[in-house]
Structures are given as C-alpha cells and as structure tokens.
VEXDOFI-490234 format. One record per residue (C-alpha): residue number from 1; x, y, z; residue in one letter. Coordinates in pm, whole numbers, m for minus. Layout:
N
 pos     c1     c2     c3 code
 NUM      X      Y      Z    a
...
***
This chain:
398
 pos     c1     c2     c3 code
   1   m710  m3264   4805    m
   2   m510  m3409   4511    n
   3   m613  m3219   4177    t
   4   m581  m3395   3850    v
   5   m610  m3205   3509    s
   6   m655  m3408   3197    i
   7   m669  m3232   2868    l
   8   m816  m3470   2591    k
   9   m841  m3336   2240    k
  10  m1033  m3548   1989    l
  11  m1072  m3427   1630    l
  12  m1270  m3607   1404    f
  13  m1429  m3571   1063    k
  14  m1701  m3798    927    t
  15  m1705  m3904    536    r
  16  m2029  m3794    342    l
  17  m2278  m4022    459    l
  18  m2647  m4065    302    p
  19  m2790  m4070    682    v
  20  m2562  m4005    955    p
  21  m2741  m4068   1288    c
  22  m2568  m4062   1625    t
  23  m2675  m4058   1987    s
  24  m2369  m4050   2206    d
  25  m2371  m4203   2542    t
  26  m2088  m4195   2769    v
  27  m2021  m4467   3058    q
  28  m1768  m4307   3290    q
  29  m1546  m4508   3533    r
  30  m1382  m4349   3843    g
  31  m1012  m4411   3887    r
  32  m1099  m4659   4171    d
  33  m1207  m4898   3887    g
  34  m1581  m4800   3944    q
  35  m1813  m4706   3649    a
  36  m2042  m4416   3604    r
  37  m2289  m4392   3304    k
  38  m2419  m4082   3171    t
  39  m2546  m3946   2834    t
  40  m2325  m3673   2688    v
  41  m2462  m3543   2329    m
  42  m2674  m3600   2037    h
  43  m2594  m3555   1686    n
  44  m2926  m3623   1545    r
  45  m3067  m3783   1232    a
  46  m3026  m3519    954    t
  47  m3088  m3415    596    h
  48  m2933  m3660    334    s
  49  m2609  m3471    301    f
  50  m2561  m3361    674    a
  51  m2255  m3468    862    f
  52  m2034  m3343   1138    i
  53  m1726  m3165   1037    l
  54  m1543  m3114   1365    v
  55  m1593  m3198   1735    a
  56  m1351  m3107   1998    v
  57  m1409  m3264   2350    t
  58  m1189  m3143   2644    l
  59  m1207  m3308   2959    s
  60  m1133  m3183   3315    f
  61  m1125  m3405   3627    a
  62  m1064  m3337   4014    q
  63  m1061  m3606   4254    q
  64   m974  m3626   4631    d
  65   m801  m3900   4795    s
  66  m1134  m4081   4893    l
  67  m1431  m4093   4637    h
  68  m1550  m3743   4545    s
  69  m1503  m3643   4169    q
  70  m1606  m3391   3944    w
  71  m1582  m3384   3567    e
  72  m1653  m3146   3310    a
  73  m1663  m3224   2899    l
  74  m1700  m2903   2694    p
  75  m1832  m3000   2326    i
  76  m1794  m2816   1998    v
  77  m1932  m2971   1674    s
  78  m2079  m2871   1357    y
  79  m2334  m3024   1085    d
  80  m2518  m2888    789    t
  81  m2837  m2904    947    d
  82  m2769  m2835   1296    a
  83  m2491  m2565   1239    g
  84  m2271  m2442   1489    f
  85  m2306  m2657   1814    g
  86  m2171  m2597   2146    y
  87  m2232  m2713   2528    g
  88  m2113  m2886   2800    a
  89  m2149  m3183   3005    k
  90  m2056  m3216   3402    a
  91  m2055  m3500   3630    m
  92  m2044  m3448   4021    l
  93  m1997  m3773   4215    v
  94  m2010  m3794   4603    d
  95  m1933  m3425   4654    l
  96  m2193  m3434   4945    l
  97  m2046  m3756   5102    g
  98  m2352  m3924   5026    r
  99  m2264  m4150   4733    h
 100  m2480  m3939   4518    e
 101  m2403  m3806   4157    s
 102  m2561  m3512   3950    f
 103  m2521  m3519   3571    d
 104  m2590  m3209   3394    i
 105  m2577  m3175   3021    i
 106  m2662  m2836   2815    l
 107  m2642  m2820   2435    f
 108  m2713  m2546   2184    n
 109  m2688  m2504   1833    s
 110  m2688  m2225   1570    s
 111  m2978  m2386   1374    e
 112  m3200  m2436   1692    g
 113  m3108  m2778   1816    e
 114  m3169  m2768   2201    r
 115  m3079  m3045   2463    w
 116  m3081  m2978   2834    y
 117  m3059  m3272   3074    r
 118  m3026  m3320   3464    f
 119  m2993  m3648   3629    v
 120  m2962  m3662   4012    a
 121  m2905  m4014   4162    s
 122  m2867  m4163   4514    y
 123  m2681  m4381   4509    p
 124  m2467  m4321   4193    d
 125  m2526  m4588   3956    f
 126  m2188  m4741   3971    e
 127  m2160  m4714   4334    l
 128  m2450  m4941   4378    r
 129  m2379  m5184   4109    q
 130  m2345  m5534   4274    g
 131  m2432  m5412   4630    t
 132  m2729  m5436   4872    v
 133  m2899  m5115   4935    y
 134  m3236  m5021   5097    p
 135  m3336  m4762   4856    v
 136  m3213  m4573   4542    s
 137  m3371  m4254   4383    v
 138  m3318  m4141   4036    d
 139  m3455  m3797   3938    l
 140  m3396  m3740   3536    t
 141  m3543  m3431   3349    v
 142  m3472  m3415   2988    d
 143  m3574  m3164   2700    y
 144  m3438  m3274   2343    d
 145  m3570  m3082   2046    k
 146  m3465  m3248   1706    w
 147  m3500  m2996   1403    i
 148  m3463  m3260   1132    s
 149  m3637  m3592   1245    n
 150  m3728  m3848    966    s
 151  m4073  m4004    922    f
 152  m4071  m4325    683    f
 153  m4384  m4455    755    g
 154  m4548  m4692   1009    i
 155  m4455  m5067   1015    g
 156  m4194  m5299    864    n
 157  m4273  m5231    503    n
 158  m4220  m4848    501    s
 159  m3993  m4749    226    q
 160  m3661  m4564    272    f
 161  m3756  m4330    m27    t
 162  m4075  m4189    164    s
 163  m3868  m4023    393    r
 164  m4002  m3693    511    k
 165  m3871  m3426    768    i
 166  m4045  m3268   1083    y
 167  m3943  m3124   1393    t
 168  m3985  m3317   1702    r
 169  m3969  m3189   2052    e
 170  m3995  m3390   2348    p
 171  m3992  m3303   2713    f
 172  m3921  m3607   2972    d
 173  m3941  m3622   3339    c
 174  m3930  m3930   3562    s
 175  m3877  m4023   3949    v
 176  m3749  m4393   3973    i
 177  m3760  m4544   4332    l
 178  m3526  m4876   4386    g
 179  m3405  m5144   4595    r
 180  m3108  m5390   4583    g
 181  m3259  m5674   4706    i
 182  m2956  m5869   4701    t
 183  m2620  m5810   4482    s
 184  m2771  m5941   4163    v
 185  m3157  m5854   4220    l
 186  m3301  m5499   4157    v
 187  m3669  m5371   4181    m
 188  m3769  m5046   4058    q
 189  m4101  m4836   4035    t
 190  m4159  m4469   3958    g
 191  m4371  m4230   3760    i
 192  m4305  m4058   3433    r
 193  m4406  m3753   3245    y
 194  m4380  m3688   2861    r
 195  m4466  m3432   2629    s
 196  m4371  m3494   2253    i
 197  m4447  m3196   2009    r
 198  m4454  m3277   1647    n
 199  m4438  m2982   1396    g
 200  m4276  m2802   1095    n
 201  m4353  m3066    851    f
 202  m4179  m3106    523    s
 203  m4394  m3064    193    a
 204  m4584  m3380    113    g
 205  m4541  m3515    466    n
 206  m4811  m3741    536    i
 207  m4766  m3757    907    l
 208  m4947  m3408    909    k
 209  m5277  m3561    816    d
 210  m5209  m3921    953    l
 211  m5486  m4005   1225    p
 212  m5510  m3964   1521    p
 213  m5484  m3594   1523    a
 214  m5198  m3608   1799    v
 215  m4958  m3707   1519    n
 216  m4937  m3344   1414    s
 217  m4971  m3169   1757    s
 218  m4876  m3295   2112    e
 219  m4891  m3616   2282    a
 220  m4883  m3600   2658    t
 221  m4817  m3921   2846    i
 222  m4833  m3998   3240    h
 223  m4728  m4336   3342    s
 224  m4620  m4559   3607    m
 225  m4378  m4836   3583    l
 226  m4249  m5138   3774    i
 227  m3928  m5343   3672    n
 228  m3719  m5606   3783    i
 229  m3371  m5705   3669    r
 230  m3114  m5987   3744    h
 231  m2775  m5833   3710    d
 232  m2473  m6005   3741    s
 233  m2233  m5817   3567    r
 234  m1863  m5727   3698    n
 235  m1876  m5376   3564    s
 236  m2145  m5126   3470    f
 237  m1927  m4963   3220    i
 238  m1731  m5240   3051    t
 239  m1849  m5560   3170    p
 240  m1631  m5866   3064    t
 241  m1854  m6119   3257    s
 242  m2228  m6165   3390    g
 243  m2565  m6170   3257    i
 244  m2879  m5936   3269    v
 245  m3255  m6049   3272    l
 246  m3473  m5758   3293    a
 247  m3862  m5692   3287    g
 248  m4065  m5397   3282    e
 249  m4440  m5310   3258    l
 250  m4546  m4943   3217    e
 251  m4894  m4837   3224    y
 252  m5021  m4503   3080    a
 253  m5354  m4382   3176    p
 254  m5578  m4097   3060    i
 255  m5509  m3896   3366    i
 256  m5424  m3532   3465    f
 257  m5471  m3380   3120    g
 258  m5277  m3656   2943    s
 259  m5407  m3774   2576    n
 260  m5233  m4097   2530    t
 261  m5316  m4449   2674    r
 262  m5104  m4747   2663    f
 263  m4961  m5039   2823    t
 264  m4618  m5117   2744    k
 265  m4419  m5472   2824    f
 266  m4025  m5485   2776    s
 267  m3779  m5755   2845    s
 268  m3430  m5805   2772    s
 269  m3133  m6034   2808    v
 270  m2755  m5941   2801    q
 271  m2454  m6179   2831    s
 272  m2080  m6114   2865    y
 273  m1824  m6374   2818    k
 274  m1434  m6359   2810    q
 275  m1299  m6584   2521    v
 276   m935  m6610   2383    m
 277   m785  m6425   2657    g
 278   m908  m6072   2729    r
 279  m1143  m6055   2459    s
 280  m1513  m6045   2526    v
 281  m1818  m6175   2365    l
 282  m2127  m5998   2422    a
 283  m2471  m6042   2290    g
 284  m2827  m5845   2376    r
 285  m3181  m5929   2269    m
 286  m3465  m5697   2357    t
 287  m3828  m5742   2327    v
 288  m4091  m5464   2340    q
 289  m4461  m5464   2290    s
 290  m4737  m5190   2331    l
 291  m5109  m5255   2379    l
 292  m5358  m4985   2286    g
 293  m5581  m4842   2017    n
 294  m5521  m4513   1782    d
 295  m5172  m4461   1928    l
 296  m4993  m4149   1798    p
 297  m4634  m4191   1650    v
 298  m4481  m4021   1935    q
 299  m4585  m4351   2148    s
 300  m4483  m4619   1900    l
 301  m4168  m4838   1946    i
 302  m3876  m4714   1746    s
 303  m3556  m4911   1586    i
 304  m3284  m4726   1377    g
 305  m2982  m4560   1503    g
 306  m2718  m4589   1726    t
 307  m2859  m4765   2031    n
 308  m3051  m5034   1826    t
 309  m2953  m5081   1450    l
 310  m2658  m4908   1353    r
 311  m2652  m4835    968    g
 312  m3007  m4741    936    i
 313  m3156  m4367   1055    p
 314  m3318  m4283   1374    q
 315  m3680  m4409   1366    d
 316  m3631  m4596   1052    r
 317  m3915  m4852   1157    y
 318  m4208  m4788   1389    l
 319  m4466  m4991   1526    d
 320  m4619  m5169   1833    k
 321  m4390  m5460   1873    t
 322  m4015  m5472   1802    a
 323  m3729  m5716   1851    i
 324  m3367  m5607   1857    v
 325  m3048  m5841   1861    c
 326  m2695  m5728   1876    n
 327  m2380  m5929   1887    l
 328  m2035  m5790   1955    e
 329  m1685  m5944   1965    y
 330  m1475  m5682   2146    r
 331  m1090  m5741   2157    v
 332   m811  m5543   2283    p
 333   m552  m5412   2018    l
 334   m289  m5177   2145    i
 335   m210  m4953   2434    w
 336   m588  m4827   2507    r
 337   m738  m4917   2174    f
 338   m977  m5181   2111    g
 339  m1165  m5322   1826    g
 340  m1531  m5445   1771    v
 341  m1688  m5639   1512    i
 342  m2062  m5724   1518    g
 343  m2414  m5775   1365    v
 344  m2740  m5579   1436    d
 345  m3060  m5747   1380    a
 346  m3413  m5628   1426    g
 347  m3764  m5596   1303    r
 348  m4102  m5444   1395    v
 349  m4444  m5591   1391    w
 350  m4821  m5479   1449    r
 351  m4862  m5723   1775    s
 352  m4659  m6010   1930    l
 353  m4888  m6256   1748    i
 354  m4749  m6138   1400    n
 355  m4366  m6225   1517    i
 356  m4192  m6413   1220    s
 357  m3820  m6480   1116    l
 358  m3860  m6317    779    v
 359  m3776  m5965    670    d
 360  m3533  m5867    936    w
 361  m3298  m5582    888    s
 362  m2938  m5729    945    v
 363  m2652  m5466    952    n
 364  m2280  m5535    979    y
 365  m2077  m5331   1250    i
 366  m1695  m5278   1283    g
 367  m1558  m5024   1531    g
 368  m1264  m4897   1725    i
 369  m1270  m4826   2106    r
 370  m1043  m4578   2284    l
 371  m1032  m4654   2679    y
 372   m975  m4354   2853    m
 373   m934  m4313   3240    d
 374  m1279  m4227   3304    t
 375  m1481  m4308   2990    f
 376  m1487  m4522   2647    v
 377  m1486  m4374   2305    v
 378  m1676  m4568   2065    r
 379  m1622  m4515   1693    l
 380  m1855  m4739   1483    d
 381  m1966  m4799   1119    i
 382  m2258  m4976   1033    g
 383  m2372  m5104    695    v
 384  m2723  m5200    549    s
 385  m2881  m5279    251    k
 386  m3006  m4933    239    e
 387  m2729  m4697    350    t
 388  m2449  m4671    630    s
 389  m2406  m4474    933    g
 390  m2080  m4325   1102    f
 391  m2095  m4301   1463    y
 392  m1888  m4138   1725    l
 393  m2017  m4204   2076    n
 394  m1926  m4249   2424    f
 395  m1973  m4588   2607    g
 396  m2031  m4951   2476    e
 397  m2382  m5000   2302    l
 398  m2465  m5219   2614    f
***
C-alpha cells in the first residue's frame, strides 16, 4: 500500500464585518480525478462584531494503488461568539471494497457550539456519478447547535434593524434510496426526521411570542420525499460542462408524535459551460414553495448566507416561497489558483401566485479558489445594500 501524507496549513484572518456568516462545504476529489462531496465545518451567523480570527486546517491522506482512500482534516478556529473551536472531519472511501464512503464530522467550541455529522453512502456520491446502478443508500445523521442565530422577521419586508438573537438546535436524520436509471437520470425516495428547538431568546425578541407556540419551543417533523434528477455534469466537484434539472416533492404529515404538517415542492436548474479556453460560466436557479397553515419558523424556507445569497446573513429572509439565482464566471489564474466573479439574487413570497420581479436582493460576489489535490478552498466576499459577508468555504457554491 502506498502512503501519501499531505500537510496543508491555511492561516486566514477575516476583516471586521457587520454580519459574517459562513457554512463550509467540502467537495473532495480523489487522485484518480473523481470527486467526493462532504460538509466540513460551519462558521455560523454571529453577533454584529463576531469574526473568525484564525483557522488552521491540516490534511492527512492515505490511498492504496486501487481505490480505497481515507482523509482527515483537523480544524482549529476562533470567533468572539463561539469562542475557541476545535474539531475534525474524516472521509473514508471504499475501505470495505464496496465503493462505499463514510463521512464523520465532530466540532465543539468553548462557547457551546456543537456540530456532529455522520454520512454513510453506498456507492460513494462521486463513484456513482454518471453511471448506471441498481440501488444507492445514503444515511445522514446531523446535530447542529447554533448559539447565536438571527431572526429578522418573516417576509421580504423584514428589516435588518429588527435583528434579534436566539439559539437554534436542529437534529436531522434521513435515509434515502436511489437508482441510476441511466447515466444521466436518477430517482430517489426516502424518509426524514427533524427536530428543531428554539430557545434562549434575546430581550425583545418577538419570535418568543409569535404564533404558533411551536416557534418558541420544538418543531418535530416526519417527512417522506421523492425526487428525480437529470444530471449530465462531467464532474461532481468541479463541473465544467453539463446541466442539472431536478425536482423534489416532500410531504410531512402529523404522525408518530410530530407537530408540523406541510407539503414542499422544490425544483432547480444548473448549467456549466466552458468559455474562452478553460474558463467556466456556471448558473443556478432554485425555486421552493411550501403548502401548509400555521407553519412555525423552523419549517419556513430561508435565504441568505453562503449557500444562497452571499453578502447577507443566514436566515435573512423567511417565508413559504423563495427563488434564488446564482451566476458565476470561474477563471483559472496561476498555478492552483482560480478567480470567480458573480451575482447572487433572490426573494421570498407568501405563495407562488405572489411571485414578481420587484424588490429582489441582488448581491455582488468576488472570490478566489485554491484547487488542492482532493478539495477546493473557496474564499468569497459578498456585498449587498445592507452589509457584506466574508466567507472561507470548501467546494464550489454549486
């Protein structure tokens, strides 16, 4: 067995920002050119003067001459709300010789932030990309405690100055079965359990008394889902060509002690095209809508933050319908570095019939990419009319 040890040290310091908000996603690529996507670490929306001072990420990898590989990423961070943070992420691929993968994440902080995540996949996401397979199984268990989550109100007219702080404590568990019908057509179905507890409300936080009563306590959701996807991307981690057309239906009844009922429709389109040599023009549009009455905030659709609208805080806008559009121009620069410029735009509404082209949030994005052997480091700055956001993430936005 050949052993490769890689020591990568990334020291970074953010500038003081009104509302930093990051959610770091790693998309990892094996040395045979295949990609693997996992989530590594969250730096949550924090108090107005919170910022990350230092994070050091070290990577250790081992790979034999065939397919099996493991990687470990110890992580150290600090911010003024979460305090000193420490944790690790481990990725194990095909160690059992079944093309499976295991993703394990453990993260704690001195101020009470907690994030524990376990994902078991068969076959591994990247190993099954663009192939025909009879069955796939994905088990996800995720616990994520946000000490200082922000609530601005509900609807597109919520004001930034109305921001209040509370603690959000979600637990998420799902089992998804899938099948690769053709090399570009995938169907999946599964079950999902979620428990989201709200508490520790700051003074004057209207969420504490906002109906329904579940807003100030715990929402419990049992749901079933089915989705279908046309996916012709040439890579799962850094696609340079192809399109994705996806649709999903999720139904959450009142069953087995749950207290939240809704039906959720989601659809998305992604496109990747090489232009001017090795540069890539990438675009994404996502539409989501909820049907249900007296829905608690724990179940509402959220936009804002590193995965939707960079430049505004996590959960900046909440409602029952949302559209998010992202456009990026990705260009190689020098050595392993690449640059990105782009635009994020989005809005929320009460229902699909209220959709309009006015009052959208439009943010401008600039960033740097560092393409390592097994993952991509993403450094983005997003600027909006309200504030700005600085993000150090792993993996492309989409």
